[in-house]
N, C-alpha and C positions, 0 to 999 in steps of 0.2 A: 601739567604733567609732573609726576612725582620725581624726586631727585634720586639718582642711583647711588648705591653704596660704593665707596672706593674699594679697589682690589687689595690695597695694602693691609697688613694685620691691624694697624691702628684703625682703619676704616671699619673692619669687621668688629673690632672691640667696641667701637662707638655705636654700631648698630645693635649689638647685644645689650649695651647699657640703655639704649633707648627703646627696648622692646616693650616696656610697659606703657610707653607713650604712643608712638606711631609706627615705629619700625622703619627699615630701609626698603624701598620698592624698586623692582626692576623697571627700567624705562620702558614705557609703552606708548604707542602711537594711537591717535584718535582719527576717525575718518575725516578727510578734509571737508571744507565747506562745499556745498553742491556747486556753487558758481565757479569755484576754483578747480573742481574736478572735471567739470564739463561746461562749456560755454552755453548759456541759456539766453535766447533772445528776449528782449524787453517786451515785444509785442508779436502778434501773429503776422506772418508774411503773406500768405495766400488766403487764409480764412478771414471771413468777415466777422468781427467780434460782436456786432450788434444783433439783437434778436430777442426772443421771448425768454424770460427767466423760468427755469424749470427746477423742480425739486429732484435733485440727482439721486437721492436715496430711494425715490419711487418714480423714476422717470417714465416707466412703462404705463403708468396710469394715464398719461397724456395720450396714449393710443386709443383710449375709450373702447376697449375690447374686453368684455368680461372674462373670456377664456384666457386671455393673456394674463390678467390679474390672478385668476384662479390657479393657472399652471405655475406661475412664478411663486406664488405663496406655497404651493405644494412642494416645489423644488427646494425652497429654502429650508424646509423641515424634513423632507424625505429623500433628497439626493444622496446617494451612497458615496460619491466622491467627496462630498462635504463631510459625511460621517467619518471617512478615513482621515481627512485633514484635521477634523476635531480630535481624533484619537492621537494624531501626531502632536497636536498642541498639548494634550494632556501629558504625553511622554516628555515633551520639552519642559513642562512645568515640573514634572518629577525629577528631571535632570538638574534643574536649578535647585531643587530641595536637596538633592544629593551633594551638589557642589557646596552649598552653604553648610552642610553638616561637617565638612572638613575643618571648619573654624573652631569647633568645640571638641573637648576631649572624648575619646572613645572609652567606655567602661564596660568591661565584661565580668560578670559574676560567675562564680563556680562553687560547687559544693560536692561533698562526697562522704562516703562511709567505707571504712576498711576494717578487716579483722584478720589477725595472723592465723596461720594454720601450721600444724606440725606437732611434734611431741611436747615441746616446751612452749607452745604458743599460749598467749593470754586469751582469756575468754572475752575480754573487753572489746567493744566496737569503738574505733576511733572516728569521731566525727570531725569534719573540717569544712570551713567556709572561707571564701576569699574573693578578691576582686583585683582585676588588672586594669590599669589606667594608662592610656597613651595619648599624647597630644603633640602636634607639630606646631612649633612657633613660626608663624608666617613672617619671618624676618624680611624677606625680599619680595613679598607680594605675589608669590606663586598661587596661593589659594584665592586671593582677591582677584587675580587675573582669571582663574578658572571660574569663579562665581560670575564675573562680568561676562565671560564668554558664554556661559550657560544662560545668563539673562539676555544676551544678544540672540541666542538660539531661540529663546522663548518669544521674543519680539518678532523675529523672522517667521516663526511658525504662526504667530497670530496674524501677521500681515499676509502670509501666504494663504491662510484660511479665508481672510477677507477678499484676497484677490481671486481665489477660486470661486467664491460666491459671486463676485462681480462677473466672472466669465460665465458661470452657469446661468445666472439670471439673463444675461444677454443671449445665450444660446437658446434658452426656452422661449424668450420673446421672439427671437428671429425665426425659430422653427415654427412657431404659431403663425407668424406672418406668412411664411412660405406655404404653410398648409392652407391658409385663407386664399392665397394666390392660386394654388393648385385646384382648390375647390371651385374658385371662380372660373378658371380656364376649363374645368370639367363641365360646368354649367353652360359655358359658351359653346363647347363642342356639342353638347346634347341639343342645345337650341338650334345650332347650325345644322345638325343632322336632321332635325324636324323640317327645317326649310328645304333642305336638299331632297328629302323624301317627296315633298310637294313638287319640287322642280322636276324630279324624275317622273312623277306621275303626269305632269303637264307635258313633258317631252314625249312620253308614250302616247298620250291622247293626240297630240299634234302629228305624231308619226302615223298613227292609225288613220287619222283623217287625211293623210297625204300631204300635209302642209310642210313637213320637214322630212328629211331622210333619217336613217337610223344612226347617223353620226351624233346627233343631239342626244339620243338615248344613251349611247355608249359613253359619251362625255359626262352625262349626268350620273351614270352608274359609277364611273371612275371617281368622280368628285365625292360622291356619297361614301364609297368604300374607303377612301383615304381618310375622311373625317371619322368614320366608324372605327378605323384602325387606331386612331389616336386616343380614343376613349379608354380602352383597357390600360394603356401605358400611363395615362393620367391617374386612373384609379390606383394602379400599383404604386405610383410615386406618392400619392396621398396616404396610402396605408403605411408606406415606409417612413414618411415624416411623422405621422401620428404615433407610430411605434417608437420612434426615436424620442419623441416628447415623453412618452410613457416611461422610458428608461430614465430620462433626466429627472422626472418627478418621483421616481422610485416605486412604480407600480407596474403590474403586468399589462401587456397590450390589450386593447379592446375598448375600454371606456373612453379614452381620448378620441379615438376614431369616431365613435358614436356621437360624442359631444360636438365634434367638428361638422359632421354630416347632418345631424338632426337639427342644429340651429345655425344654418349658414349665415354668414355676414360678409359684407364687402371688406376688401383689404383695408386695414386701419390707415387713417390719414394723420400723420404727425404734424407738429408745428412746422411752419415753413422755414423758420430760422431759429436758432438757439443761441442765447447769449453765451459768450466764451469768457471765462476768467483769464487773468494774465497767465502766461506760461509757468511762472514760478509758483503761483497759487495752485494751478492744475497739478503740478508735480508733487506738491505736498499732499494732495488728495489721493494720488495714485498708490494703492497698496503694494503693487509690484515694485515700484521704485523704492518705497520705504522698506520693503522686505530685503531688497538687494543691499540697501544701506545698512540694515541691521546685521545681515550676514557678513558684510565687510567689517563692521565693528567687532563681531564675535571672532572673526579670523585674526584680526589685529591683536585681540586679547590672547588668542592662542599662541601668537608669536611671543608674547610676554611669558606665557607658561613655559614655552620651550627654552627661552633665554634663562629662566630661573634655575635651570639645571646646572648652569655654570657657577652659581652662587652657593655659599654654604647652606647646609640644611640642619636646622636645630630641632631636636626631638626631646621630649620629656616623657619618661615612662616610670611606672611604679607599680608595686604590688602591696596588698594588705591582706592579712588572713589570720585565722585562729583555728586551733584544734583542741579537742577535749574528748574525754570518754563519755560525757553525758551532756545533754542539752543545757542544763542549768549552769555549767561552768564553761560553756563554749566560748563566751566572750570575756573570760577573766584575763586571759593573756592574749594580746593582739600584737602581731609583729608585721613588719613591712619594710620596704626599701624604695628609694627613689633614685632614678638614674637619668642623668642629662647627657646628651651626646651632640656633637657638632661634627658633621661630615662635609668634606669638600671633594668634589670630583677632581681627580688628577689626570687620569688618562682613560679614555674609552674607545680609542681608535677612530675618533671623529663622529661617533654616533650622535652625540648631543648637537654638534655643529650641523650635522646633516638634518636633524629634526628642525633646527632653527631655519635652515635654508628652505626646507620643505614647507614649513609654516609660512615663511615670507612669500614663497611662490604662490601658495594658495590665496594669501591675502591680495597679491597682485592680480590674480585672476578674478577675485571678488570685486576689486576696484574696477576692472574692465567690464565686468557684468553690470555693475551699478551704472557706469557711464552708458553702457548699451541700453539699459532700461530707460534712461532719460531720453536718449535719442529716439527710441521706439515710441515712447509716449508722445513726444512732440510730432513725430511722423503721423501717428494715428489720428491725432486731433486735426492736423492740417488737412490730411487726405479725407477724413470723414466729413469735415465741415464743407469742403468744396464739393464732395459727392452729394451731400444733402441739398446744396444749392442747385447744382446741375440737374439732379434727378427731379427736383421740383419744376424746373424749366421743361424737362422732357414730358412730364405729366401734362403740363399745360398744352404743349404742342400736340401730343397724342390724343388728348381729349377732343381737340378740334378735328383732328384727322378721323377719329372714330365717329364723331357726329356726321362729318361729311360722307364717310363710307356708308353709314347707316342710311342716310337719305338717298345716296346713289343706288344702293341695293334695292330699296323700296321702289324707286323709279324704274330700275332695270327689270325687276320682276314683273311689274305691271305692263311695261312695254313689250316684254317677251310674250306674255299671255296674249297681248293684242297683235302680235306678229310684226312689231315695228323694228325689232332688233333680233339678231341671231343668238343662238345659245352661247356661242363663244364669248360674246360681249357680257352676257349675264354671268358666265363662269368667272371671268376676270373680275367683275365687279364684286361678286360675293367672296371670292378669294381675298380681295383687298379688304373687305369688311372683316373677315375672320382674322386676318393678320393684324389689322388695326386694333381690334378688340383685345386680342391676346397681348399685343405690344403695350396697350394701355394698362392692362392688369399687371404685366411685368414691371412697367415703370412705376406704378403705384407701390408694388412690393419693394422695388429697389429704393424708393424714397423712404419707406418705413424702415427698411433695413439700414439705410444710411443714418437715420435718426438714432436707431438703437446703437449702431457702431459709434456714433459721435458721443452719445451719453456714456457709453462704456469707456471710451477713450478719455473722457473728462473725469473719470474716476467714480462714476455713478454705479449704484447697485450693490453696495456692500455695507456691512455694519461692523462695528468694533466688537470682536469676540470677547466674551467674559474671561477674566483671568489671564489675559495675554500681556499684561504690563503696558497696555496702550491707553490707559485712562486719560492721559494728558491730551489725547486727540479730541475728546469731547469738549474740552475747554478751548480748543483752537477752532471750533466750529466745523470739524470734519464729520463725516457720516457717523451715526451712532444708532 
């Protein structure tokens, strides 16, 4: 940390004398080390760290679903939220350029022509050219602090863009999995409706033959109508999810729905377990955590900018110019002046102190936000890893349940046709089959969603934006 200037006149004089070298800087704080700001566990408590190694920058490829890959690729280039974040990154880059410009002199040129009027006026036209120069000597680091704050804003904008990409990629993959699940449930409902049409016909035949009363027919009608009623709702839900994907990838609705319905596939099956990096390594990969840290650094630099108001301000200004009645002699005589000033705030009613306190309060809030992002990241990894493990166990159990329900339904249907069981038994058996099949599809979708959530929590699915001042990340092995 730079050494502050003494408040005594001798200290100010010493700073002025050292201007050509390094100058005196207002004391500024740096963000604390992550481990000192927030306790970080050395290992995971609930999550199992062993599993398959996956490429986090393209984790969705492990789902082996071509539509997931296609939609993610389209979202990375066409999502309009990402376009807005990219525009904010450009604005932050321009802000850094503006802050750096304060280090160099400002030069304004001028030129003009004048002619006297009146009875005794000369007919000559007086030509003049000139330039004004102004420069602030950054004695106490105000400009440097402003530049560092702008640099922190740029880094925060870059990380925020990366974090938004991470979120959008996960949303697209998750919505596609949800669409696959709805399409599978829709296929189950239509297949079940076909079987229930057969059951209704069988019940009518048996009723006409006097083998059963009309209760079987009415129960069959009820069961079929309930299944038929679920189909429009599933179709509506599928359209809504498909349209949401269309918005995420930046195109009008329609094509995504057709792609999902024309080429149906089973719900993607992810790896059963995913290898987890150490908590500290995961936090370094998370762009939201890094963005919060960059915002804290920028806010601490702005505290330095506010403090610099209490220190003397040195400015150097000058003018140079020439005038003549013709162009040939315009630069024969050149005149100018140089003025140096040193100003010191004496009294402002507490305005500067208020700005310092406000900047410090904002920095304190940014510190809390950084700590919160660390805790949120740890929570997401722990929860998602356990969710992936438990959802895999549910899929295994429900697969067996679905197989058993399928066999029971086949036996019950043949026994009902033979008159060995009543329709109520068949009704219960087929309801169990429908429930088991839907539960299995939901569990498969939950497993895929847990995998996506875990990969996202580990910091997967983003790339380092160009021109964001994050080039050092590539050297550290982070996404690029």
